[in-house]
ROPA-454247 format. One record per atom (N, C-alpha, C, CB): residue in three letters; atom name; x, y, z. Coordinates in steps of 0.001 Angstrom, whole numbers. Glycine has a CB too. Example, Ala and Ser with C-alpha at 12.3 -4.5 7.8 and 13.67 -1.06 7.14 Angstrom:
BEGIN
@rest->ALA; atom->N; x->13190; y->-5690; z->7800
@rest->ALA; atom->CA; x->12300; y->-4500; z->7800
@rest->ALA; atom->C; x->13200; y->-3300; z->7800
@rest->ALA; atom->CB; x->11308; y->-4473; z->9046
@rest->SER; atom->N; x->12850; y->-2250; z->7080
@rest->SER; atom->CA; x->13670; y->-1060; z->7140
@rest->SER; atom->C; x->12900; y->30; z->7870
@rest->SER; atom->CB; x->14084; y->-598; z->5725
//
This chain:
BEGIN
@rest->ALA; atom->N; x->834; y->-1162; z->118
@rest->ALA; atom->CA; x->-89; y->19; z->37
@rest->ALA; atom->C; x->929; y->1318; z->-17
@rest->ALA; atom->CB; x->-1189; y->65; z->1420
@rest->SER; atom->N; x->455; y->2292; z->-820
@rest->SER; atom->CA; x->1286; y->3404; z->-759
@rest->SER; atom->C; x->346; y->4629; z->-962
@rest->SER; atom->CB; x->2440; y->3309; z->-1817
@rest->SER; atom->N; x->1124; y->5763; z->-704
@rest->SER; atom->CA; x->377; y->7148; z->-1038
@rest->SER; atom->C; x->1497; y->7943; z->-1603
@rest->SER; atom->CB; x->-351; y->7969; z->328
@rest->ARG; atom->N; x->1634; y->8057; z->-2953
@rest->ARG; atom->CA; x->2679; y->8820; z->-3650
@rest->ARG; atom->C; x->2539; y->10221; z->-3116
@rest->ARG; atom->CB; x->2541; y->8765; z->-5249
@rest->GLN; atom->N; x->1259; y->10708; z->-3071
@rest->GLN; atom->CA; x->1024; y->12133; z->-2792
@rest->GLN; atom->C; x->1515; y->12561; z->-1365
@rest->GLN; atom->CB; x->-490; y->12435; z->-2939
@rest->ALA; atom->N; x->1322; y->11526; z->-487
@rest->ALA; atom->CA; x->1661; y->11793; z->975
@rest->ALA; atom->C; x->3187; y->11362; z->1338
@rest->ALA; atom->CB; x->606; y->10948; z->1932
@rest->GLY; atom->N; x->3773; y->10672; z->379
@rest->GLY; atom->CA; x->5237; y->10478; z->517
@rest->GLY; atom->C; x->5617; y->9161; z->1277
@rest->GLY; atom->CB; x->5843; y->11699; z->1264
@rest->PHE; atom->N; x->4762; y->8141; z->1415
@rest->PHE; atom->CA; x->5100; y->6887; z->2003
@rest->PHE; atom->C; x->4679; y->5684; z->1365
@rest->PHE; atom->CB; x->4641; y->6843; z->3226
@rest->GLU; atom->N; x->5207; y->4627; z->1700
@rest->GLU; atom->CA; x->4780; y->3265; z->1138
@rest->GLU; atom->C; x->4920; y->2207; z->2186
@rest->GLU; atom->CB; x->5640; y->2848; z->-122
@rest->LEU; atom->N; x->3867; y->1335; z->2369
@rest->LEU; atom->CA; x->3941; y->272; z->3306
@rest->LEU; atom->C; x->4075; y->-1090; z->2606
@rest->LEU; atom->CB; x->2734; y->300; z->4192
@rest->ALA; atom->N; x->4905; y->-1896; z->3052
@rest->ALA; atom->CA; x->4994; y->-3289; z->2663
@rest->ALA; atom->C; x->4565; y->-4254; z->3610
@rest->ALA; atom->CB; x->6264; y->-3608; z->2330
@rest->PHE; atom->N; x->3863; y->-5261; z->3321
@rest->PHE; atom->CA; x->3350; y->-6306; z->4224
@rest->PHE; atom->C; x->3990; y->-7698; z->3990
@rest->PHE; atom->CB; x->1837; y->-6415; z->4056
@rest->ASN; atom->N; x->4247; y->-8524; z->4962
@rest->ASN; atom->CA; x->4828; y->-9746; z->4679
@rest->ASN; atom->C; x->3665; y->-10700; z->4291
@rest->ASN; atom->CB; x->5667; y->-10248; z->5879
@rest->GLU; atom->N; x->4043; y->-11967; z->4256
@rest->GLU; atom->CA; x->2943; y->-13001; z->3677
@rest->GLU; atom->C; x->1855; y->-13189; z->4679
@rest->GLU; atom->CB; x->3573; y->-14495; z->3343
@rest->GLN; atom->N; x->2026; y->-12900; z->6008
@rest->GLN; atom->CA; x->999; y->-12980; z->6927
@rest->GLN; atom->C; x->142; y->-11743; z->6888
@rest->GLN; atom->CB; x->1539; y->-13212; z->8249
@rest->GLN; atom->N; x->452; y->-10746; z->6063
@rest->GLN; atom->CA; x->-222; y->-9441; z->5960
@rest->GLN; atom->C; x->-23; y->-8573; z->7086
@rest->GLN; atom->CB; x->-1621; y->-9599; z->5785
@rest->LEU; atom->N; x->1248; y->-8840; z->7705
@rest->LEU; atom->CA; x->1624; y->-7856; z->8866
@rest->LEU; atom->C; x->2561; y->-6899; z->8351
@rest->LEU; atom->CB; x->2274; y->-8561; z->10132
@rest->LEU; atom->N; x->2435; y->-5791; z->8853
@rest->LEU; atom->CA; x->3251; y->-4583; z->8443
@rest->LEU; atom->C; x->4834; y->-4885; z->8616
@rest->LEU; atom->CB; x->2809; y->-3273; z->9375
@rest->ASP; atom->N; x->5605; y->-4833; z->7534
@rest->ASP; atom->CA; x->7037; y->-5286; z->7597
@rest->ASP; atom->C; x->7992; y->-4223; z->7323
@rest->ASP; atom->CB; x->7301; y->-6381; z->6644
@rest->VAL; atom->N; x->7598; y->-3235; z->6482
@rest->VAL; atom->CA; x->8521; y->-2115; z->6099
@rest->VAL; atom->C; x->7658; y->-889; z->5824
@rest->VAL; atom->CB; x->9419; y->-2483; z->4807
@rest->ILE; atom->N; x->8349; y->256; z->6266
@rest->ILE; atom->CA; x->7564; y->1622; z->6005
@rest->ILE; atom->C; x->8730; y->2390; z->5299
@rest->ILE; atom->CB; x->6933; y->2483; z->7517
@rest->PHE; atom->N; x->8365; y->2847; z->3989
@rest->PHE; atom->CA; x->9393; y->3746; z->3423
@rest->PHE; atom->C; x->8770; y->5013; z->3456
@rest->PHE; atom->CB; x->9878; y->3385; z->1998
@rest->ILE; atom->N; x->9621; y->6075; z->3864
@rest->ILE; atom->CA; x->9361; y->7466; z->4048
@rest->ILE; atom->C; x->10145; y->8325; z->3261
@rest->ILE; atom->CB; x->9520; y->7826; z->5344
@rest->TYR; atom->N; x->9509; y->8842; z->2114
@rest->TYR; atom->CA; x->10197; y->9698; z->1129
@rest->TYR; atom->C; x->10421; y->11063; z->1590
@rest->TYR; atom->CB; x->9452; y->9761; z->-115
@rest->VAL; atom->N; x->11719; y->11441; z->1943
@rest->VAL; atom->CA; x->11986; y->12793; z->2328
@rest->VAL; atom->C; x->12097; y->13766; z->1291
@rest->VAL; atom->CB; x->13112; y->12848; z->3044
@rest->ARG; atom->N; x->12506; y->13282; z->39
@rest->ARG; atom->CA; x->12686; y->14153; z->-1202
@rest->ARG; atom->C; x->11974; y->13408; z->-2118
@rest->ARG; atom->CB; x->14177; y->14441; z->-1694
@rest->PRO; atom->N; x->11398; y->14202; z->-3140
@rest->PRO; atom->CA; x->10715; y->13481; z->-4413
@rest->PRO; atom->C; x->11543; y->12497; z->-4987
@rest->PRO; atom->CB; x->10368; y->14447; z->-5565
@rest->ARG; atom->N; x->10947; y->11196; z->-5258
@rest->ARG; atom->CA; x->11612; y->10086; z->-5724
@rest->ARG; atom->C; x->10718; y->9080; z->-6255
@rest->ARG; atom->CB; x->12403; y->9551; z->-4732
@rest->ASP; atom->N; x->11036; y->8467; z->-7501
@rest->ASP; atom->CA; x->10216; y->7442; z->-7997
@rest->ASP; atom->C; x->8733; y->7610; z->-8051
@rest->ASP; atom->CB; x->10470; y->6364; z->-7284
@rest->GLY; atom->N; x->8279; y->8904; z->-8346
@rest->GLY; atom->CA; x->6871; y->9363; z->-8360
@rest->GLY; atom->C; x->6257; y->9588; z->-6986
@rest->GLY; atom->CB; x->6034; y->8370; z->-9091
@rest->PHE; atom->N; x->7115; y->9607; z->-6054
@rest->PHE; atom->CA; x->6525; y->9877; z->-4497
@rest->PHE; atom->C; x->6942; y->11394; z->-4255
@rest->PHE; atom->CB; x->7302; y->8748; z->-3157
@rest->LEU; atom->N; x->6107; y->12012; z->-3776
@rest->LEU; atom->CA; x->6170; y->13394; z->-3238
@rest->LEU; atom->C; x->6912; y->13272; z->-1844
@rest->LEU; atom->CB; x->4643; y->14063; z->-3083
@rest->PRO; atom->N; x->7529; y->14378; z->-1357
@rest->PRO; atom->CA; x->8142; y->14290; z->34
@rest->PRO; atom->C; x->6925; y->14180; z->1103
@rest->PRO; atom->CB; x->9115; y->15666; z->348
@rest->VAL; atom->N; x->7218; y->13498; z->2215
@rest->VAL; atom->CA; x->6357; y->13340; z->3278
@rest->VAL; atom->C; x->6356; y->14677; z->4215
@rest->VAL; atom->CB; x->6783; y->12057; z->4047
@rest->ASP; atom->N; x->5284; y->14900; z->4813
@rest->ASP; atom->CA; x->5368; y->16009; z->5745
@rest->ASP; atom->C; x->6232; y->15351; z->6990
@rest->ASP; atom->CB; x->3789; y->16586; z->6192
@rest->ALA; atom->N; x->7281; y->16078; z->7254
@rest->ALA; atom->CA; x->8168; y->15646; z->8417
@rest->ALA; atom->C; x->7436; y->15537; z->9806
@rest->ALA; atom->CB; x->9344; y->16674; z->8567
@rest->ALA; atom->N; x->6528; y->16343; z->9845
@rest->ALA; atom->CA; x->5766; y->16210; z->11188
@rest->ALA; atom->C; x->5056; y->15149; z->11455
@rest->ALA; atom->CB; x->4906; y->17146; z->11389
@rest->LEU; atom->N; x->4732; y->14426; z->10353
@rest->LEU; atom->CA; x->3834; y->13167; z->10424
@rest->LEU; atom->C; x->4719; y->11952; z->10459
@rest->LEU; atom->CB; x->2821; y->13054; z->9161
@rest->ALA; atom->N; x->5936; y->12124; z->10171
@rest->ALA; atom->CA; x->6794; y->10887; z->10127
@rest->ALA; atom->C; x->6931; y->10022; z->11314
@rest->ALA; atom->CB; x->8085; y->11250; z->9795
@rest->GLY; atom->N; x->6984; y->10594; z->12421
@rest->GLY; atom->CA; x->7205; y->9795; z->13641
@rest->GLY; atom->C; x->8540; y->9503; z->14002
@rest->GLY; atom->CB; x->6570; y->8598; z->13555
@rest->VAL; atom->N; x->9574; y->9755; z->13267
@rest->VAL; atom->CA; x->10989; y->9642; z->13519
@rest->VAL; atom->C; x->11759; y->10797; z->13120
@rest->VAL; atom->CB; x->11519; y->8512; z->12874
@rest->PRO; atom->N; x->12879; y->11006; z->13824
@rest->PRO; atom->CA; x->13577; y->12259; z->13473
@rest->PRO; atom->C; x->14328; y->12224; z->11984
@rest->PRO; atom->CB; x->14662; y->12536; z->14641
@rest->PHE; atom->N; x->14324; y->13273; z->11337
@rest->PHE; atom->CA; x->15047; y->13340; z->10195
@rest->PHE; atom->C; x->16442; y->13994; z->10411
@rest->PHE; atom->CB; x->14260; y->14044; z->9209
@rest->HIS; atom->N; x->17428; y->13552; z->9826
@rest->HIS; atom->CA; x->18725; y->14052; z->10048
@rest->HIS; atom->C; x->19387; y->14591; z->8692
@rest->HIS; atom->CB; x->19569; y->12934; z->10692
@rest->ALA; atom->N; x->19822; y->15899; z->8763
@rest->ALA; atom->CA; x->20108; y->16632; z->7548
@rest->ALA; atom->C; x->21362; y->15916; z->6811
@rest->ALA; atom->CB; x->20415; y->18201; z->7910
@rest->SER; atom->N; x->22161; y->15291; z->7503
@rest->SER; atom->CA; x->23444; y->14803; z->6990
@rest->SER; atom->C; x->23775; y->13482; z->7670
@rest->SER; atom->CB; x->24582; y->15848; z->7224
@rest->PHE; atom->N; x->24795; y->12760; z->6998
@rest->PHE; atom->CA; x->25149; y->11390; z->7654
@rest->PHE; atom->C; x->25841; y->11778; z->8919
@rest->PHE; atom->CB; x->26134; y->10398; z->6709
@rest->ASP; atom->N; x->26623; y->12833; z->9057
@rest->ASP; atom->CA; x->27244; y->13260; z->10336
@rest->ASP; atom->C; x->26231; y->13485; z->11376
@rest->ASP; atom->CB; x->28054; y->14512; z->10167
@rest->ALA; atom->N; x->25148; y->14195; z->11094
@rest->ALA; atom->CA; x->24158; y->14415; z->12140
@rest->ALA; atom->C; x->23468; y->13214; z->12500
@rest->ALA; atom->CB; x->23191; y->15402; z->11759
@rest->ALA; atom->N; x->23234; y->12307; z->11582
@rest->ALA; atom->CA; x->22593; y->10996; z->11907
@rest->ALA; atom->C; x->23507; y->10202; z->12832
@rest->ALA; atom->CB; x->22291; y->10161; z->10596
@rest->ARG; atom->N; x->24770; y->10091; z->12463
@rest->ARG; atom->CA; x->25726; y->9337; z->13286
@rest->ARG; atom->C; x->25897; y->9910; z->14700
@rest->ARG; atom->CB; x->27072; y->9303; z->12594
@rest->THR; atom->N; x->25833; y->11287; z->14824
@rest->THR; atom->CA; x->25891; y->11785; z->16180
@rest->THR; atom->C; x->24523; y->11497; z->16943
@rest->THR; atom->CB; x->26215; y->13332; z->16150
@rest->ALA; atom->N; x->23500; y->11590; z->16312
@rest->ALA; atom->CA; x->22181; y->11327; z->16989
@rest->ALA; atom->C; x->22022; y->9875; z->17441
@rest->ALA; atom->CB; x->21014; y->11677; z->16036
@rest->LEU; atom->N; x->22646; y->8858; z->16646
@rest->LEU; atom->CA; x->22589; y->7446; z->16892
@rest->LEU; atom->C; x->23804; y->7102; z->17868
@rest->LEU; atom->CB; x->22653; y->6623; z->15493
@rest->GLU; atom->N; x->24535; y->7914; z->18435
@rest->GLU; atom->CA; x->25683; y->7385; z->19324
@rest->GLU; atom->C; x->24969; y->6716; z->20501
@rest->GLU; atom->CB; x->26736; y->8603; z->19861
@rest->GLY; atom->N; x->25579; y->5621; z->20958
@rest->GLY; atom->CA; x->25095; y->4807; z->21947
@rest->GLY; atom->C; x->23971; y->3917; z->21744
@rest->GLY; atom->CB; x->24818; y->5532; z->22900
@rest->VAL; atom->N; x->23555; y->3820; z->20557
@rest->VAL; atom->CA; x->22505; y->2802; z->20221
@rest->VAL; atom->C; x->23050; y->1775; z->19204
@rest->VAL; atom->CB; x->21212; y->3510; z->19628
@rest->PRO; atom->N; x->22694; y->589; z->19071
@rest->PRO; atom->CA; x->23167; y->-302; z->18071
@rest->PRO; atom->C; x->23227; y->324; z->16678
@rest->PRO; atom->CB; x->22316; y->-1496; z->18052
@rest->CYS; atom->N; x->24093; y->314; z->15980
@rest->CYS; atom->CA; x->24038; y->1056; z->14712
@rest->CYS; atom->C; x->24994; y->324; z->13706
@rest->CYS; atom->CB; x->24466; y->2612; z->14925
@rest->ARG; atom->N; x->24600; y->486; z->12356
@rest->ARG; atom->CA; x->25256; y->7; z->11297
@rest->ARG; atom->C; x->25558; y->1072; z->10203
@rest->ARG; atom->CB; x->24503; y->-1072; z->10794
@rest->GLU; atom->N; x->26506; y->1101; z->9462
@rest->GLU; atom->CA; x->26607; y->2145; z->8434
@rest->GLU; atom->C; x->27411; y->1664; z->7200
@rest->GLU; atom->CB; x->27269; y->3408; z->9034
@rest->SER; atom->N; x->27299; y->2332; z->6080
@rest->SER; atom->CA; x->27944; y->1925; z->4940
@rest->SER; atom->C; x->29294; y->2641; z->4885
@rest->SER; atom->CB; x->27092; y->2181; z->3732
@rest->PRO; atom->N; x->30228; y->1991; z->4327
@rest->PRO; atom->CA; x->31637; y->2503; z->4274
@rest->PRO; atom->C; x->31684; y->3805; z->3403
@rest->PRO; atom->CB; x->32631; y->1376; z->3659
@rest->LYS; atom->N; x->30760; y->3902; z->2584
@rest->LYS; atom->CA; x->30789; y->5203; z->1663
@rest->LYS; atom->C; x->29891; y->6339; z->2212
@rest->LYS; atom->CB; x->30266; y->4856; z->142
@rest->ARG; atom->N; x->29385; y->6128; z->3364
@rest->ARG; atom->CA; x->28529; y->7182; z->3937
@rest->ARG; atom->C; x->27161; y->7315; z->3277
@rest->ARG; atom->CB; x->29233; y->8495; z->3845
@rest->ALA; atom->N; x->26809; y->6364; z->2609
@rest->ALA; atom->CA; x->25447; y->6465; z->1795
@rest->ALA; atom->C; x->24267; y->6225; z->2667
@rest->ALA; atom->CB; x->25374; y->5400; z->602
@rest->TRP; atom->N; x->24510; y->5405; z->3817
@rest->TRP; atom->CA; x->23359; y->5144; z->4756
@rest->TRP; atom->C; x->23941; y->4831; z->6026
@rest->TRP; atom->CB; x->22413; y->3994; z->4303
@rest->ILE; atom->N; x->22900; y->4933; z->7041
@rest->ILE; atom->CA; x->23377; y->4572; z->8317
@rest->ILE; atom->C; x->21950; y->4178; z->9050
@rest->ILE; atom->CB; x->24281; y->5844; z->9056
@rest->LYS; atom->N; x->22024; y->3235; z->9778
@rest->LYS; atom->CA; x->20661; y->2665; z->10474
@rest->LYS; atom->C; x->20974; y->2413; z->11951
@rest->LYS; atom->CB; x->20106; y->1178; z->9767
@rest->GLY; atom->N; x->20003; y->2675; z->12696
@rest->GLY; atom->CA; x->20139; y->2416; z->14133
@rest->GLY; atom->C; x->18874; y->1793; z->14724
@rest->GLY; atom->CB; x->20466; y->3712; z->14871
@rest->ASP; atom->N; x->18993; y->1044; z->15867
@rest->ASP; atom->CA; x->17970; y->472; z->16570
@rest->ASP; atom->C; x->17414; y->1470; z->17552
@rest->ASP; atom->CB; x->18425; y->-751; z->17218
@rest->LEU; atom->N; x->16202; y->1883; z->17163
@rest->LEU; atom->CA; x->15465; y->3002; z->17966
@rest->LEU; atom->C; x->14406; y->2441; z->18951
@rest->LEU; atom->CB; x->14713; y->4014; z->16957
@rest->GLY; atom->N; x->14699; y->1121; z->19405
@rest->GLY; atom->CA; x->13846; y->438; z->20388
@rest->GLY; atom->C; x->12652; y->-267; z->19690
@rest->GLY; atom->CB; x->13325; y->1462; z->21448
@rest->GLY; atom->N; x->12943; y->-1516; z->19267
@rest->GLY; atom->CA; x->11851; y->-2228; z->18678
@rest->GLY; atom->C; x->11739; y->-2077; z->16979
@rest->GLY; atom->CB; x->10536; y->-1671; z->19405
@rest->PHE; atom->N; x->12370; y->-1053; z->16560
@rest->PHE; atom->CA; x->12588; y->-907; z->15183
@rest->PHE; atom->C; x->13853; y->-312; z->14721
@rest->PHE; atom->CB; x->11588; y->-189; z->14682
@rest->TRP; atom->N; x->14215; y->-551; z->13462
@rest->TRP; atom->CA; x->15413; y->-92; z->12903
@rest->TRP; atom->C; x->15027; y->1106; z->11992
@rest->TRP; atom->CB; x->16156; y->-1240; z->12138
@rest->ALA; atom->N; x->15660; y->2276; z->12136
@rest->ALA; atom->CA; x->15471; y->3355; z->11266
@rest->ALA; atom->C; x->16765; y->3421; z->10314
@rest->ALA; atom->CB; x->15228; y->4692; z->12106
@rest->HIS; atom->N; x->16537; y->3275; z->9077
@rest->HIS; atom->CA; x->17666; y->3316; z->7963
@rest->HIS; atom->C; x->17529; y->4608; z->7217
@rest->HIS; atom->CB; x->17560; y->2060; z->6880
@rest->TYR; atom->N; x->18683; y->5374; z->7305
@rest->TYR; atom->CA; x->18576; y->6626; z->6750
@rest->TYR; atom->C; x->19515; y->6574; z->5506
@rest->TYR; atom->CB; x->18932; y->7746; z->7789
@rest->GLU; atom->N; x->18995; y->7056; z->4374
@rest->GLU; atom->CA; x->19655; y->6875; z->3158
@rest->GLU; atom->C; x->19905; y->8301; z->2580
@rest->GLU; atom->CB; x->18824; y->5957; z->2205
@rest->PHE; atom->N; x->21039; y->8561; z->2247
@rest->PHE; atom->CA; x->21499; y->9858; z->1711
@rest->PHE; atom->C; x->21773; y->9787; z->303
@rest->PHE; atom->CB; x->22699; y->10342; z->2394
@rest->ASP; atom->N; x->21405; y->11096; z->-404
@rest->ASP; atom->CA; x->21521; y->11129; z->-1812
@rest->ASP; atom->C; x->22847; y->11506; z->-2134
@rest->ASP; atom->CB; x->20566; y->12009; z->-2438
@rest->ALA; atom->N; x->23163; y->11645; z->-3418
@rest->ALA; atom->CA; x->24642; y->11963; z->-3792
@rest->ALA; atom->C; x->25100; y->13158; z->-3273
@rest->ALA; atom->CB; x->24877; y->12044; z->-5229
@rest->ASP; atom->N; x->24193; y->14228; z->-3123
@rest->ASP; atom->CA; x->24625; y->15508; z->-2530
@rest->ASP; atom->C; x->24709; y->15548; z->-1059
@rest->ASP; atom->CB; x->23742; y->16555; z->-2936
@rest->GLY; atom->N; x->24498; y->14375; z->-366
@rest->GLY; atom->CA; x->24563; y->14304; z->1051
@rest->GLY; atom->C; x->23340; y->14416; z->1733
@rest->GLY; atom->CB; x->25382; y->15241; z->1534
@rest->GLY; atom->N; x->22265; y->14936; z->1151
@rest->GLY; atom->CA; x->21048; y->15178; z->1785
@rest->GLY; atom->C; x->20144; y->13990; z->2030
@rest->GLY; atom->CB; x->20373; y->16118; z->1042
@rest->LEU; atom->N; x->19419; y->13897; z->3052
@rest->LEU; atom->CA; x->18539; y->12735; z->3405
@rest->LEU; atom->C; x->17606; y->12664; z->2317
@rest->LEU; atom->CB; x->17793; y->12864; z->4789
@rest->GLY; atom->N; x->17433; y->11438; z->1814
@rest->GLY; atom->CA; x->16454; y->11184; z->705
@rest->GLY; atom->C; x->15380; y->10278; z->1098
@rest->GLY; atom->CB; x->17123; y->10610; z->-495
@rest->LEU; atom->N; x->15616; y->9232; z->1951
@rest->LEU; atom->CA; x->14633; y->8207; z->2211
@rest->LEU; atom->C; x->14975; y->7618; z->3625
@rest->LEU; atom->CB; x->14647; y->7081; z->1052
@rest->VAL; atom->N; x->13838; y->7384; z->4371
@rest->VAL; atom->CA; x->13966; y->6745; z->5737
@rest->VAL; atom->C; x->13176; y->5516; z->5581
@rest->VAL; atom->CB; x->13430; y->7662; z->6983
@rest->THR; atom->N; x->13660; y->4427; z->6032
@rest->THR; atom->CA; x->13075; y->2977; z->5948
@rest->THR; atom->C; x->12981; y->2527; z->7407
@rest->THR; atom->CB; x->14047; y->1895; z->5036
@rest->LEU; atom->N; x->11778; y->1992; z->7870
@rest->LEU; atom->CA; x->11705; y->1535; z->9182
@rest->LEU; atom->C; x->11228; y->88; z->9002
@rest->LEU; atom->CB; x->10767; y->2430; z->10088
@rest->THR; atom->N; x->11911; y->-769; z->9807
@rest->THR; atom->CA; x->11748; y->-2090; z->9829
@rest->THR; atom->C; x->11764; y->-2582; z->11233
@rest->THR; atom->CB; x->12721; y->-2708; z->9024
@rest->PRO; atom->N; x->11008; y->-3748; z->11548
@rest->PRO; atom->CA; x->11089; y->-4333; z->12880
@rest->PRO; atom->C; x->12549; y->-4717; z->13203
@rest->PRO; atom->CB; x->10158; y->-5576; z->12983
@rest->ALA; atom->N; x->12871; y->-4485; z->14485
@rest->ALA; atom->CA; x->14323; y->-4872; z->14963
@rest->ALA; atom->C; x->14740; y->-6289; z->14478
@rest->ALA; atom->CB; x->14417; y->-4852; z->16599
@rest->ARG; atom->N; x->13798; y->-7210; z->14527
@rest->ARG; atom->CA; x->14043; y->-8541; z->14287
@rest->ARG; atom->C; x->14616; y->-8741; z->12816
@rest->ARG; atom->CB; x->12760; y->-9319; z->14530
@rest->LYS; atom->N; x->14347; y->-7829; z->11993
@rest->LYS; atom->CA; x->14821; y->-7922; z->10596
@rest->LYS; atom->C; x->16108; y->-7118; z->10277
@rest->LYS; atom->CB; x->13722; y->-7449; z->9682
@rest->ALA; atom->N; x->16813; y->-6787; z->11273
@rest->ALA; atom->CA; x->18034; y->-6037; z->11079
@rest->ALA; atom->C; x->19096; y->-6876; z->10377
@rest->ALA; atom->CB; x->18556; y->-5538; z->12411
//
């Protein structure tokens, strides 16, 4: 299920349980940007800002600084940065799928 106008997409598993939430921060693939106030997770303007915010929590990151994800207590928030370094996409998954 998705709302291109609202900037999000939901993916369900074979048991029809919510499995992944894609939050479009910038226009992409026909999706408009989400209203940040409705996202329910913090947006970080840069990789460095995300790394600082995720200090002290279980975290993984790409060697090329393209993404970073952290365990925010029951779910992972995966922050993907565009070529210009700006936040483009946030993906939320249950912690068990890390």
